[in-house]
N, C-alpha and C positions, 0 to 999 in steps of 0.2 A: 406583422410582427406581434407576437403575443406578449402579455404582460403577466408578471408573476411577482407575488409577495414572498420574500425570503427572511429567514431568521436563522439563529445560531442557538445551539445547545452547547454551553461552554464558551466563554468569552476571553480566553487567554491569547497567547500570541499567534497560534494557528488560525484562530479565528479571524484575526486582523488580515492575514494573508487571504482567507476566504472572502473577507468583505472587499478587499482589493480586486479579487478575481471577479466577484459579481459586478463591480463598478465597470469592468472593461468587456464584459460578455457582449458579443455583437450580433447574436442571433435571437435576442429577446430583450424586452425592457423589463428590468428587474429593480423592484423598489425594496430597499432594506428597511425591514420593519421593527424586529425586536431581537432580544437575545436573553438568555437566561444563563445564571452562573450560581454556584454555590457561595460565591464572595460578590455579589453585585456591587458591593462597595468598593472593591479592590481597584487598585491603580489601572490594571490592564482592561477591566470591563468598563471602567469609567471612560478610558480613553477611546475604546470602541464605540460607546454611546455618544460621546462628544464628537467624534471625527466623523461618524455616519448617521447621526441623528436617530438612533435606534431607542426604544423602550428597553428598560432592563427589568427582569423578573429574577427572584430567588428561586422559583420553582418552574421547571419546564413544562410541567403538565398544565399549570395555570397559563402559561404563555401559549401554549399549543391550543388551549380551549378557547381563549380570548382573541387570539390574532388571526386564526383561519390561514395559516401559511401554506404556500404552494411547494416551496422549495426549503428544505432544511439542511443546514451543516451540522453534523454531529462532531463536536471538537473537544469533548472530555477526554479524561483520563481513560485508558482502555477498558477498565472494569465498568464504566458507565456506557460503553457502546451499545450493548445489547438493550438494555432497558430504554435508553434514549431513542434508539432507531425504532423499536416497536411502538413506543408511544407517539412518535412522529407519524408512522404509517397509520396507526389507529385513528390519528386526528384528521386524517384526510389529505397529508402531504402528498403531492404527485411525484416528487423527485427527492431523494435523500442522498447526500454525499457524507459518508461516515469516514472518519480518518483512520489511519492504520495504527495497529493491527486491528483486523476486523473485530475481533473479540478475543477473550482469554481462553476460550475453550471451542471445540467443534459443536458441542451441544448449543452454546449460545449462537453460534453463527447460523446453525441450521434453524434456530428459532427466528432469527432475523430474516432469513430468506423466506421462510414459511408466512411470517406475519406480512412481509411486502408483497408477497405473491397474492395472499388473500385480500389485501387492501388495493390491490392494482398499482402499487408505488413502485417506480424504478429505484433501485438501490445500487449504488456505487460506492466503492472503496478507495480511499485516498492513496493509491499507488500512482503519484503523480508522474513519476520519472517515465512511465509509458508514453507520456506526451512530449518528451524532450526531443527536439529534431534529431539529435545523435542517435537515439534510440530507434526512433521511426525509420531512419535511413539505414542503420545497421540491421534491423529486422528485414527490410526490403532487400538489402544485399544478400542475406542469409537465404531468403526464399528464392532469390534468383541464381542462387548457387555460384555466386562470385568467388567463393573460396572453395569451391567442391563440396565434398561430402563433410558436414560438421561432425566432429568427434567429441568435442568437449568445449564447455563454457564455464569459465572459471570468473567468479565474482568474489569481492571481498570489501570489507569496510571495518570501522569502528564500531564500539558498543556491542549490544547483544542482539539476539535473535528477534525478540519481540519489538525491539526499537528499529535499529537501521537493518536488521537481518530480513525483516519482511520486504523491504524494498529490494535488497539484493536477491533474494528468491524469486520474487515476483518479476523482476526484470529478466532473470535468467529464463524463466517461463516464456515470457514475452518475445525474447530474441530467439527462442527456440520454437516459435510458432504456436505457443500454448500446447505442445504436445503433452498428453497425460503423463504423469509419473508413475512408475511401476514399483519401484523399490527405493529404499533410503537407509542408509546407514550413517551414524554420527556419534560424536562424543563431545561433552562439555567439560569444562573446568570451572569450579566455583570456589577457589581457594580464599578469596576475599569475602564471601558470604554477603554479598550486595543485596540489600533488602529494598532497594528502591534508587531510582535516579530522578534527575530534575524533572523530566517531562513524563517519567512513569514512576512516580513516588509510592504507588500503592502496590508494588509487586515485586517479587524477587527477580534477580537477574544474574546471569553467568559471567564470568570474566572472559571466557573465550569459548567458542563452539566451532566446530568443523562438521561438514555434512557432504555425503556424496549421493547423488540421486540419479537413477536410471530412468529415462524416459521411454515412452512407446516407441519413438523413432529411432532408437538406438544412441541418442545423444547421452552423454554423462554431464551432469552439472556438478561443480565442486565449489562449496561454500566456505568461506572463512570469516569469522567475525571475532572482534575482541582485542585485547592488549598486544597480543603476539602476532596478529595478522597484519597485513598492509592496511594503513589507515585510510587509504583513498577509497572512495566509493568508484571502483573501476572494474572493467570487465574485459577479459580476452576470450575471443571466440576462435577455436582452433579448428581448422578444416583441413581436408586432404590436399588442398591446393592453395593455402594461404591462411592468413591470421587477420582478424579484425580487432582493433583496440578501442574500447569506448571508455571515455573519461580518464584517459592515461594522465597521471598527475605530472608528468614531464613532457607533455605534448598537447596537440590540438584536442578537441572533444571527440573526434573521431578520425580514424585513419586506417587503411587497408593495405596489406601487401598480399598480392594475388599473382599467381604464375600466369594468369590470363592477361595480365598487363605487364607492359615493358618499361612503365615509368617510375619504378620504385615504389615507395610508399605513396598511395593516392589519398589526398585529403580533400573532401568535398567542401563545398560552399554551402553551408547549412542555412535553411530558412530561418528567419527570426521570427520568434513568437513572443506574445506578451509575458506569459508566464504558464508553466505547467498547470497550476491550479485553475487559472482562466480556461485553459484547454479542457480540463476535467468538467467544469461548469457548463461550458458551452455544449459538450458532449452530453451531458445529463438532460439539458434542454431538449435535445435532439432525441434522446430516449424517451423523455416524457411525451413528445409529440409523435413518437412511432417512427421517426425517421432514421433511427440508428440503434444498434446494440452498443451499449457502452463498453469500451474496451477493458474497463475495470469493474464490470458489472459483478455482483455478489458471488455468483457461482465461480466465475473465473478467479475472483480475489480469494476465495475460500481455499484453493488449492496451496497458496503461500502458507496459510495457517495451518492447513493439514501437513504439510511438509515440516513446518516447525515443530509441530507436536510429534511428528515421526522422528525427527532428530533427537529430541528429549527422550521419547519412548525407547529408541534404539540404545541411547546411552544407559538408560535404566536397565534394559533386558540384556544388554552386551550382544545384540545380534542384529542382522539385517532384517528389516521389516517390509512387507509386501503392502502396497496400497490395495484397498482403503485402509488407513490407520484405524484400528479398532480401540478408540479411547475417546471418551467425551468430556474429560475433565481437563483442568490446567495442569499439564503433566509436570512441569517444573515445580509448581507449588506442591504437588503430591510427593515429588522426590525430595524436597526440602523437609516436608513434615515426616517422612519415613527415614530421614537422614540417610539418603542415598547419595546426596552431594553436600 
């Protein structure tokens, strides 16, 4: 079993979840070494240091230079993801798990991918719901055609596209076998002029967003976010011969109604896992060691960001857009500056 030195860029609440995940990884021995935070004296950073025995730095570049970390969790606010990821790759990190959203623009995402490829670092993005037992089983059912030919996957949640929306879009892609998107149409509402939320305080957000995405395999994804959408993180997969419901708020985490079964709604016994983040980290180790391709590796995760930018751009241009989405900036920020929303 290989040994790795791990650290954190950003020591807030999500870093605590990563630290707990590292502690329970079973396919490697991981020593938690250090963390950096713009407020190292803050309560969350101090608690992380105290509970996990790590050294704290105010400057992540200094930490990366001194500590020679093998694994790095990037847990900053979204605007910091690109620079921190590139710095970790250039420092010699073998594996990087960057929280979602991957970046605030496609240009940034591409810079992250290029830097990690040049450095030989495995880069994964924190779309942790791909590791939930219900998502894994639902994807397997779809691939086995348990509900026939899938026509639509509908997903919804609270908050905005760059927040929970990246999870919704990525899990729709996952459930659809990561078939490439071909077109997107979207609309947003920004009546309340939100200029930051608790965990994304440095960027504008919309009140509500809807998107419709057409995939190469003919499936249509329908996305709803915000105050007038259903507030649960839930999905419905609609096929020619049945329905699969994932995370239904009034039912079990997974159930299926199929014309191929005579027992009504089928509710499986799901395998218990420690945590989705622990699963992400175990698979990151496997990717570093060349034993697996991470299911949330950067090029796969980039699709969710491109879809988000496509919804924003479609709203700005008032038309359907084909992939690839031809924009490299943070589209919502541009729309705000141009008083389009």
